[in-house]
KEKE-652153 format. One record per residue: x negated, z, y negated of N, C-alpha, C, O in turn. Coordinates in steps of 0.05 Angstrom, whole numbers, plus 32768, in hexadecimal, padded with zeros to 4 digits. Last residue first. Example, Ala and Ser with C-alpha at 12.3 -4.5 7.8 and 13.67 -1.06 7.14 Angstrom:
BEGIN
7EFF808E802D7EEF808F80157EFE809D7FFF7EF480A17FE9/7EF8809C80727F0A809C805A7EF8809C80427EE380A98042/
//
This chain:
BEGIN
7A4F75B884D57A6375AB84E47A7D75A884D47A91759E84DF/7A2C75D684B77A2D75B984B17A4375AB84C17A49759484BB/7A2D760884CC7A3B760484B27A3E75E784AC7A5075DF849E/7A0E760084F97A2A760784FC7A39760384E27A5175FA84E3/79DC75F584E279E975E184F27A0775E784F57A1775D584F4/79D2762584C879D5760D84B879E375F784C879F475E984BD/79CC764784F479E1764B84E079E7763384CF79FE762C84C9/799E7630850B79B87630851979CF7634850679E476278509/797A763C84E2797F762084EA7999761E84F879A9760C84F3/797A767384E47983766684CB7989764884D0799C763D84C5/7965767A8517798176838511798B767684F879A3766E84F6/79327666850E79447659852179617661851D79737650851F/791E768B84EA791F766F84E27933766084F47943765084EB/791D76B98508792E76B884F17933769B84E87949769384E0/78F676AB852D791276B08536792676AE851F793B76A38521/78C976A6850B78D3768F851A78F076938523790076808522/78C476DB84F878C876C584E678D476AD84F478E676A084EA/78EA7708852178D176FF851578D876E6850478EE76DC8504/791D773A85187916771E851E78FB7717851278F5771F84FB/7934776E851F7918776A8519790F774E852278FC774B8532/796677668554795C7771853B793E776A853879317762854B/799E7745857179827749856F7979775485547985774C853F/79D87767858879CE7755857379B0775A857079A87771856D/79FA776B85C279E3777585B579D8776085A179D0774B85A9/7A3F777385CE7A29776085C97A13776E85B97A18777C85A5/7A62778A86027A58779385E87A3E778385E37A2A778685F1/7A9A777F862A7A81777586207A7A778186057A8B778185F3/7AB577A8865B7AB8779E86407A9D779786347A8B77A78634/7ACA77A4869C7AB277A7868C7AB7779986717ABC77818670/7AF077C286CB7AF377B286B37ADB77B986A17AD877CF8696/7AF977C087107AE777CA86FB7AEA77B786E37AE7779F86E6/7B3177D3873A7B1F77C0872D7B0E77CE87187B1577E4870F/7B3977F6877A7B4277EC87607B2E77D987547B1B77D08762/7B3B77E987C07B2D77F287A87B3B77E7878F7B4777D18790/7B4577FD88037B5077EF87EC7B4377FA87D27B41781387CF/7B30782088257B26780488277B3077F388107B2577DE8809/7B4B7850881E7B30784D88117B25783088137B1478298803/7B87785E88137B7B784888227B60784288167B5E78308805/7B92788987F37BA27886880C7B967870881E7B9B78708836/7B6F788287C87B6E789B87D87B7D789987F27B7578A68806/7B4D784887BE7B68785387C07B66786B87D27B5D786987E8/7B0F784A87987B1E784787B17B3A785287AE7B3F7864879E/7B07782C87577B08784387687B17783C87827B28782B8782/7AEB77E987517AF5780287467AF57818875A7AE57818876D/7ADF77B887637AC977C8875C7AD177E3874F7AC177F08743/7B087792876C7AFF77A387827AE677B4877D7ADA77BF878F/7AF37764873A7B07776C874F7AF9777D87647AE37778876E/7AE3776D86FB7AD5776B87157AE87775872A7AEC778E872C/7AF2774D86BE7AFC775C86D57AEC775786EE7AE7774086F5/7ADD7757867D7AD9774886957AE1775986AD7AD9777086AF/7AF17753863A7AF1776386537AF07751866B7AFF773E866D/7AD2774D85FB7ADF774086127ADC7751862A7AC7775D862F/7AB4776685D57ACE777185DA7ADD776385F17AF2776D85F9/7A92772C85BB7A93774985BF7AB0775385C27AC2774A85B4/7A9B76EE85E07A9A76FE85C87A9B771C85CE7AA4772485E4/7A7A76BA86017A8876D486047A8576E485EA7A6F76E785E0/7A63768886077A75768D85F07A8476A785F27A9A76AA85E6/7A647683864E7A59767B86347A6E7680861E7A86767D8622/7A7176C086747A7776A4866E7A6B769C86537A6876AE8641/7A4A76E6869C7A5376E486817A5876C7867A7A4676B7867A/7A4F770A86D87A4E76EF86CC7A5A76EF86B07A7176F886AC/7A27773E86EE7A40773786E07A3C771C86D27A2A771886C3/7A0F775387297A08774187137A23773787077A33772A8714/7A0C7799873A7A17777E873D7A0E776E87267A0677788711/79F677D4875E79F377C1874779FF77A6874E79FD779D8765/7A22780887787A0B77F787777A0C77E387607A1F77E28751/7A52782487737A48781F878E7A32780A878E7A2F77FA87A1/7A5D7829873E7A5B7842874E7A52783D876A7A4A78508778/7A3177F8871F7A4C780387267A48781C87367A317824873C/7A0B77DA86EE7A0C77EF87027A2877F987067A35780186F3/79FE779786E37A1177AD86DD7A1077C086F47A1577B9870B/79D7776386C579DB777886DA79EE778D86D079EF779586B9/79F2772486B279E5773D86AA79EA775186C079FF775186CD/79EE76DD86AA79F476F486BB79E5770C86B079CE770A86A7/7A0C76AD867E79F776B786907A0076CE86A07A1876D386A3/7A137690863C7A1D769886567A0676A0866879EE769A8662/7A057686860779FF7672861B7A0B767786367A0D76658647/7A1976B485EC7A1D769A85E17A1A768485F77A2B767385F9/7A0A76E0860C7A2676DD86037A2C76C185F97A4276B785FE/79D376D6860F79E476D486287A0176D186207A1076C2862D/79C676E085DA79C076C685E579D176C185FF79DC76AC8603/79D3771685D179E1770185C279DD76E685CF79F076D685D0/79DB773E860D79CC773485F679DA771C85EA79EA770E85F7/7A0A776F861D7A027753862179F3774A860879FC774D85F2/7A1D77AA863D7A0F779E86277A057782862E79F8777E8643/7A5D77BE86507A4477B186597A3777A486407A4477968631/7A8677F7865E7A7C77E3864B7A6277D886567A5377E58664/7ABF7803868A7AA4780986807A9E77F4866B7AAD77E18666/7AF0781E86B77AE97810869E7ACD781786967AC4782E8699/7B13781986F57AFD782486E57AF9781286CC7AFE77FA86CD/7B50782A87197B3E7817870B7B29782786FB7B2C783E86F4/7B73784D872D7B61784187407B4D782E87337B3B78248740/7B75787186F37B82786E870D7B6D786487217B5878708724/7B43786586D27B5F786086CB7B6E785B86E57B72784486ED/7B07788186BE7B19787D86D47B36787A86CA7B40788B86BB/7ACE786786A17AE77875869C7AFA786D86B27AFD785686B9/7A86786B86A57AA0786186AE7AB6787386A67AB3788B86A3/7A5A7885868C7A5D7868868B7A79785F86917A84784E8683/7A5B78BD86917A4F78B186787A53789386767A5078888660/7A9A78D986A47A8178CB86AC7A7578BE86937A8478B58682/7ABC791986AB7AB67900869C7A9B78F486A47A88790286AB/7AD1793086EC7AC2793386D47ABD791886C67ABB790486D3/7B10793887077AF8792787087AEA792986EC7AF7792386D8/7B30796A87297B297961870E7B0F795087117AFC795A871C/7B64797C87567B4B796E87517B49796787337B5C795E8726/7B7779B1877A7B7E79A487617B65799787567B5379A5874C/7B8779B987BC7B7179B587AA7B7A79A587927B85798F8794/7BAA79E987E17BAC79D287D07B9479D087BD7B8E79E487B0/7BB77A0088217BA47A01880B7BA679E787FB7BA579D18807/7BEF7A22883F7BDF7A0B883A7BCC7A0F88227BD17A218812/7BF37A5D88697BFD7A4B88557BEA7A3388537BD87A308862/7BF37A6C88B07BE77A6B88967BF67A5988837C047A46888C/7C107A8F88DF7C167A7788D07C0A7A7888B47C167A8388A2/7C097AC088F77BFE7AA989057C037A8F88F67BFC7A798901/7BFE7AEB88C17C077AE888DD7BFA7AD088EA7BE17ACC88E7/7BE57AC688917BF97ADC88947C057AD988B07C147AC688B5/7BB47AAE88687BBA7AB488847BCD7ACB88857BC87AE1887B/7BBB7A7D88357BBB7A99883C7BC37A9D885A7BD67A918863/7BA57A3C884C7BAC7A4F88377BAB7A6C88417B9B7A728853/7BA17A1588707B877A2088677B8C7A3488507B797A3D8842/7BCC79F688827BC67A10888F7BAA7A1B88887B9D7A278899/7BB579B888697BC979C788787BBD79E088857BA879DF8891/7BA479AA882B7B9679B088447BA979C388547BAC79DA884D/7BB3797987FB7BBD798E880C7BAD799188267BA8797D8834/7BA0796B87BA7B9A796687D67BA3797E87E77B9B799587E1/7BB4794B87817BB7796587907BB4795F87AD7BC3794F87B9/7B9A793187437BA4792E875E7BA37949876D7B93795A8766/7B83793A87127B9F794087157BAA793D87317BC179448736/7B55790687187B5D791E870A7B7B7922870B7B8A790F8706/7B5178EB875B7B5578E8873E7B5B790387327B657915873F/7B2E78D187937B3B78E787867B3C78E287677B2A78D5875C/7B1378AB87B27B2A78A287A17B3978B887937B4E78B48788/7B0278C687F27AFC78B587DB7B1678AE87CC7B2B78AC87D8/7B16790A88037B1478EE88087B0D78DE87EF7B1278E787D9/7AF47944880D7B05793787F97B01791987FD7AEB790F87FA/7AF3797A88397AEB795E88357AFF795088237B17794F8828/7ADD79BB883D7AF079A988317AE4798D882F7ACD798A8826/7ADC79F388657ACD79DA885F7AE179C588557AF379BE8864/7AE37A3588557AF27A1D885A7AE07A0588527AD67A04883B/7ADB7A75886E7ACD7A5F88627ADC7A4588697AE07A408881/7AF77AB688617AF77A9C886F7AE97A8788607AEB7A868847/7AF87AE288407AE07ADD88507AE07AC388607ACB7ABC886A/7B227AE5881E7B257AF488377B0D7AEF884A7B0E7AF88861/7B147AC487F47B137AE187EF7B157AF188097B0C7B08880A/7AEE7A8C880F7B057A9988057B017AB788027AEE7AC3880D/7AC37A5A88007AC47A75880C7ADA7A8487FF7ADA7A8987E7/7ABE7A17880C7ACD7A2B87FD7ACD7A45880C7AD77A468823/7A9879E088037A9979F888147AA67A0E88047A9A7A1887F0/7AA8799B88007AA479B587F37AA679CB88087AB479C8881C/7A98795687F97A9D796D880A7A98798687FA7A87798787E8/7AB4791587E77AA2792C87E37AAA794287F77ABE79418804/7AB578D087D37ABE78E687E37AAB78FD87E17A9378F987DA/7AA378A887B17A9978A787CC7AA778BC87DF7AA478BA87F7/7AC178B487817ABF7898878C7AB8789887A97AC4788A87B9/7ABB78E987787AD678DF877A7AD678C387877AE878BC8795/7A8378EA87737A9078F8878A7AAC78EE878E7AB578EB87A5/7A7E78CD87437A7278C3875B7A7E78D087747A8378C28788/7A9778EF87207AA578D687267A9878C9873F7AA678BB874E/7A977932873A7A8C791D872A7A9A790387317AA779028746/7ACD7961873D7ABD794D874A7AAF793C87347ABA7937871F/7AE879A287467ADD798F87347ACB797B87437ABA79848753/7B2279C2875A7B0A79B587647B0179A0874F7B11798F8748/7B4A79FE875F7B4079E7874F7B2579DD875A7B1479EC8763/7B7A7A0F878F7B5E7A1187887B5679F987777B5A79E2877F/7BB07A3487A67BA87A1F87957B8B7A23878C7B847A398783/7BD27A4387E47BBE7A4987D07BB77A3087C07BB77A1A87CA/7C0F7A5D88007BFE7A4687F97BEA7A4E87E37BF17A5E87D2/7C137A97882A7C167A8988107C057A70880F7BEF7A6F881A/7C2A7A95886F7C187A9D88597C1D7A8D88407C2A7A788841/7C697AA1888D7C547A8E88867C447A99886E7C4F7AA4885C/7C7C7AD488BC7C7E7AC788A27C657AB5889D7C507ABA88A7/7C877AC689027C7C7AD588EC7C7E7AC588D37C817AAD88D3/7CC37AC4892A7CAB7AB7891F7CA17AC789077CB17AD388F8/7CF27ADD893A7CD97AE989437CC07ADB89387CAA7AE5893C/7D1D7AA589407D1A7AC2893F7CFE7ACA89487CF47AC0895C/7D217A6F89177D177A7989307D117A96892E7D027A9F891D/7D337A5488EB7D447A6988F47D3A7A75890E7D487A85891B/7CF47A4A88CB7D0E7A4188D27D1E7A5888DB7D187A6F88D4/7CCD7A5F88927CD47A6088AE7CEE7A5288B27CFE7A4F889F/7CBD7A68885E7CB27A51886B7CB87A5088897CAB7A428898/7CD67A9288467CBD7A9888547CB17A7F88617C9C7A82886E/7D037A7F88277CF47A9788207CD87A98882C7CC57A9F881E/7D167A50883F7D117A5288227CFF7A68881B7CED7A65880A/7D1B7A5F88747D097A49886D7D027A4A88507CEB7A468848/7D427A8688717D277A8D88797D137A7888727CFC7A7E886B/7D6D7A6588607D647A7B88507D477A8388577D377A868845/7D737A41888A7D6D7A37886F7D617A4D885E7D4E7A49884F/7D817A6588B37D697A5688B57D607A4B889A7D497A4C8893/7DB27A7888A07D9C7A8B88A37D827A7C88A57D6E7A848899/7DD17A4888A07DCC7A5788877DB47A6988897DA37A6A8877/7DDE7A2C88CE7DC37A2888C27DBE7A3888A97DA87A36889E/7E097A2E88EF7E0D7A2188D57DF27A1D88C77DF07A0C88B5/7DFB7A4E89197DFA7A31891D7DFD7A2289037DF37A0C8900/7E047A8189057DE87A78890A7DE77A5A890C7DD47A4E8903/7E3C7A7F89047E2D7A8488EB7E107A7B88EE7E057A6F88DC/7E487A7B893A7E4D7A6489287E3E7A67890E7E357A538903/7E3A7AAD894B7E2C7A9689557E2F7A7E89437E1D7A6F893F/7E607ACC892F7E447ACF89297E347AB789337E237AAD8925/7E9A7AC489137E8D7AB9892B7E6F7AB889257E657AA68918/7EBC7AFB88FA7EA77AE788F57E9B7ADE890F7E947AEF8920/7F007B0888EE7EE97B0C88FF7ED57AF488FA7EDE7ADD88F7/7F2A7B2E88C37F1F7B1588CC7F067B1A88DB7EF87B2D88D6/7F667B5388BD7F4A7B5388C57F427B3788CE7F507B2A88DD/7F917B6488897F8B7B50889F7F6D7B5088A47F5D7B4C8892/7FBB7B9A887C7FA17B8D88777F9A7B7C888F7F9C7B8488A6/7FEA7BB4887B7FEB7B9988857FD07B8B88807FCF7B728880/7FE87BE588647FEB7BE488817FE97BC9888D7FE77BC588A5/7FC77C0088347FCD7BE4883B7FCF7BE2885A7FBB7BDF8867/7FB77C2E881B7FD27C2E88277FDA7C12882F7FF27C0D8832/7F857C3288077F977C2387F67FB47C2388027FC67C1A87F5/7F677C5388297F617C54880D7F777C4687FC7F7B7C4E87E5/7F7D7C4D885D7F767C6788537F737C6888347F7D7C7A8827/7F857C1688637F9C7C2888647F957C4388577FA67C4E8849/7F4F7C0588607F627BFD884B7F7B7C0E884B7F857C158836/7F3B7C1C888F7F317C2588757F447C1E885F7F497C2E884D/7F557BFE88B67F5A7C1B88B47F517C2688997F5E7C36888D/7F3E7BCB88AA7F5B7BCF88A97F627BED88A67F737BF48896/7F077BD088B17F127BCC88967F2F7BD288957F397BDC8880/7EF87C0488E17EF87BE988D77F067BE788BC7F107BFB88B1/7EF17C3488FA7F0C7C2988F97F0E7C0D88ED7F237C0188EF/7EB87C3889057ECD7C4889127EE87C3B89127EF47C378927/7E997C1588E77E967C1589047EAC7C2589137EB27C1F892A/7EAB7C2088B07EB47C0888BF7EB07C0A88DD7EC17C0188EC/7E967C4888917EAC7C4F88A37EB37C3888B77EBF7C3D88CC/7E6E7C3188747E677C4888847E7D7C4E88987E777C5888AE/7E8B7C07885B7E757C01886C7E6E7C18887F7E687C148896/7EAE7C25883A7EB87C1688517EA27C0F88657EA77C10887D/7E897C3988157E987C4C88257EA47C3D883E7EA47C498854/7E797C0A87FC7E667C19880D7E747C2D881F7E6B7C318836/7EA97BFC87E17E9D7BEA87F57E8A7BFA88087E8C7BF68820/7EC17C1587B77EC47C2287D27EB77C1187E87EBA7C188800/7EBC7BF5878B7EAA7C0C878D7EAB7C1987A87E997C2887B0/7EDD7BC187AB7ECD7BC987947EB97BDF879A7EA97BDD87AC/7F047BAE87CE7EFD7BCA87CF7EEC7BD487B77EED7BEB87AF/7F0A7B7787C67F227B8887C77F1A7BA587C37F297BB487B6/7ED77B6287C67EE77B5D87AF7F007B7087AE7F097B778799/7EC77B7387FA7EB97B7E87E27ECA7B7A87C97ECD7B8C87B8/7EE87B5388187EEC7B70881A7EDE7B7E88027EE87B9187F7/7ED47B21880B7EF07B2788067EF57B4688067F047B5087F5/7E9F7B27881D7EA47B2388017EC17B2987FA7EC77B3587E5/7EA67B2C88547E9C7B4388457EA17B4088277EA77B53881A/7EBB7AF8885E7ECB7B1088647EC17B2888547ED17B378848/7E917AD5884C7EAC7AD488417EBD7AED88467ECB7AF68834/7E527AE6883A7E647AE988517E817AE988477E887AFD8839/7E377AE8880C7E357ACF881C7E467ACF88347E4A7ABB8841/7E3F7B1A87F77E4E7B0487EB7E4B7AEA87FA7E5C7AD887F7/7E1F7B3B88197E3B7B3F88167E497B26880D7E5D7B1D8819/7DEC7B2888157DF67B2E88307E157B30882F7E237B288841/7DE37B2787DE7DE77B0D87ED7DF37B1288087E047B028812/7DDD7B5D87D37DF37B4D87C77DF87B3487D67E0F7B2C87DA/7DAF7B6887F17DC87B7687F77DE07B6787EB7DF57B6487F9/7D8A7B4787D87D907B4387F47DAB7B5087FB7DBB7B44880A/7D897B5F87A67D917B4387A87D997B3D87C57DAD7B2F87CA/7D777B9287B27D927B8F87A77D9C7B7287AA7DB37B6D87B0/7D437B8687C37D557B9287D57D727B8F87CC7D847B8987DC/7D2E7B7187937D307B6087AA7D447B6B87BF7D537B5C87CB/7D2D7B9F87747D3E7B89876C7D437B7687847D597B6B8787/7D067BBB87907D217BC6878F7D357BB087877D4B7BAE8792/7CDA7B9987857CE27B9F87A17CFF7BA987A27D0E7BA087B3/7CD57B9C874E7CDC7B83875A7CE67B8687777CF87B798780/7CC67BD2874B7CDF7BC9873E7CE87BAF874A7D007BAB874F/7C957BD287657CAB7BE187717CC67BD887657CDA7BD68773/7C647BA887727C787BAB875D7C917BB887697CA27BAA8775/7C417B9B879B7C3E7BB5878D7C527BBA87777C517BCF876B/7C477B5587907C3C7B6B87A07C387B8487907C2D7B84877A/7C707B2A87897C6C7B4187777C607B5887867C6D7B6D8788/7C737B0787B27C6D7AFB87987C677B1187847C597B0C8770/7C817B2887DB7C687B1987DE7C607B0C87C47C487B0887BF/7CB37B3C87CB7C9B7B4E87CA7C817B3E87CD7C6C7B4787C2/7CDA7B1187A07CD07B1787BB7CB67B2887BA7CA57B2287A9/7CF07B0287717CEC7B1E87747CE17B2587907CDE7B3D8797/7CF47AC987727CE97AD7875A7CE17AF387607CCC7AFC8756/7D0D7ABD87A27CF27AB3879D7CE57AC287867CCD7AC88788/7D3E7AD687987D2D7ADF87AE7D107AD687AA7CFD7AE587AF/7D547AB7876F7D4C7AD387697D397ADE877F7D267AED8779/7D5D7A87878B7D4D7A8787737D427AA3876D7D2A7AA78767/7D7E7A9787B57D647A8C87BB7D527A8D87A27D3A7A9387A5/7DAC7AA987987D9C7ABB87A97D807AB087AE7D6D7ABF87AC/7DBE7A7A87807DB67A9187707DA47AA4877F7D907AAE8775/7DCB7A5B87AE7DB67A52879C7DAC7A69878A7D947A6C8786/7DF47A7B87C57DDC7A7687D47DC57A6E87C17DAE7A7787C4/7E1A7A78879C7E0F7A9287A47DF57A8F87B37DE27A9D87AE/7E267A42879D7E1B7A4E87857E0E7A69878B7DF97A708780/7E3C7A3E87D07E237A2F87CA7E167A3B87B17DFD7A3D87B0/7E6A7A5C87CB7E557A6587DE7E3B7A5787D87E267A6387DB/7E7C7A6087857E7E7A5587A07E687A6087B17E557A6C87A7/7E967A94875B7E807A8287637E847A7987807E8E7A888791/7EB87AB687427EC47AA087517EAF7A8C875A7EB57A758761/7E977AD987287EA57AE3873F7EB37ACE874F7EB97AD18766/7E577AB987187E737AC087127E817ACA872B7E797AC48741/7E157AD687207E297AC187247E457ACB871C7E497AE4871A/7DE97AF887277DEC7AE8870E7DFF7AD187117DFB7ABC8706/7DE07B1B874F7DD87B0087547DDB7AEE873C7DD27AD7873C/7DF57B4987357DDA7B4A87417DCF7B2D87457DB87B28873F/7E297B3A87297E167B3D87137DF97B3D871D7DE77B328710/7E3D7B3B875D7E3D7B21874E7E2A7B2287377E1C7B0F8731/7E387B6F876A7E277B5C87787E277B41876A7E137B33876B/7E377BA7874A7E457B8D87467E337B7887527E207B6E8745/7E3C7BE387697E2A7BCD87627E3A7BB387607E477BAB8773/7E4D7C24875A7E587C0987607E437BF487577E3B7BF48740/7E497C6587737E3C7C4F87647E477C34876D7E497C2F8785/7E7D7C94876D7E6E7C82877F7E637C6B876F7E717C5E875F/
//
């Protein structure tokens, strides 16, 4: 008679606790479930063995009988409806004092084990008759920085012919994950979810740092020395950037509220940090060169 070591099937020790058995079963069930391995007969058979092992070892009475009977476990299962475990024990082992335990089935359901199991495997609770939940789907989405700033829309045509209209809120960042409930795989009456994995393309002017933006602004030498205003294009229009007198190259000026929107609260904005890059005049005419030499002389004379 073929003997299956249920402990070996689940990869646990013979003295494993019920919680350890449950954890091992859930891990293996996820790995070998037919939905995860479509068309894989070996995985399907492995899944059946995992279920069989869990059915026995998760039930204290069945586990005790399995531990006592070993290879004769299947023989007892076939005979049990007639005489039960006590009669079988007398027949095979001569144990006239075998003690029979009874399982309170209603209590077993109330404990929630079955509901937890179904929830883990199929996304269901313990409600009888509900259909399995469809798979969650992952879709990559690329956005320009302007789209990430203002929000965007996409039209996604799925392999099953369904068309999904996607709205991406302002403030998306590379690496962010947007969940669209029940837009995933359709299975029965309960679809899975659709997840958008966002990537924001590099911008020629701005660099995104979370909710903040960074850029460089060119300032002529005279404005850097004397102070003034220079135009700066942001993602939502042009502003006049104030340059304090005596501004040196590399100085960073902060513009509050001119960064990216907060994805959770679009009314809240990050900041824009503009780093000054000074433009040095070239091809000076004779008069300009004379004036610069005069300025240099004055500075050296101090």
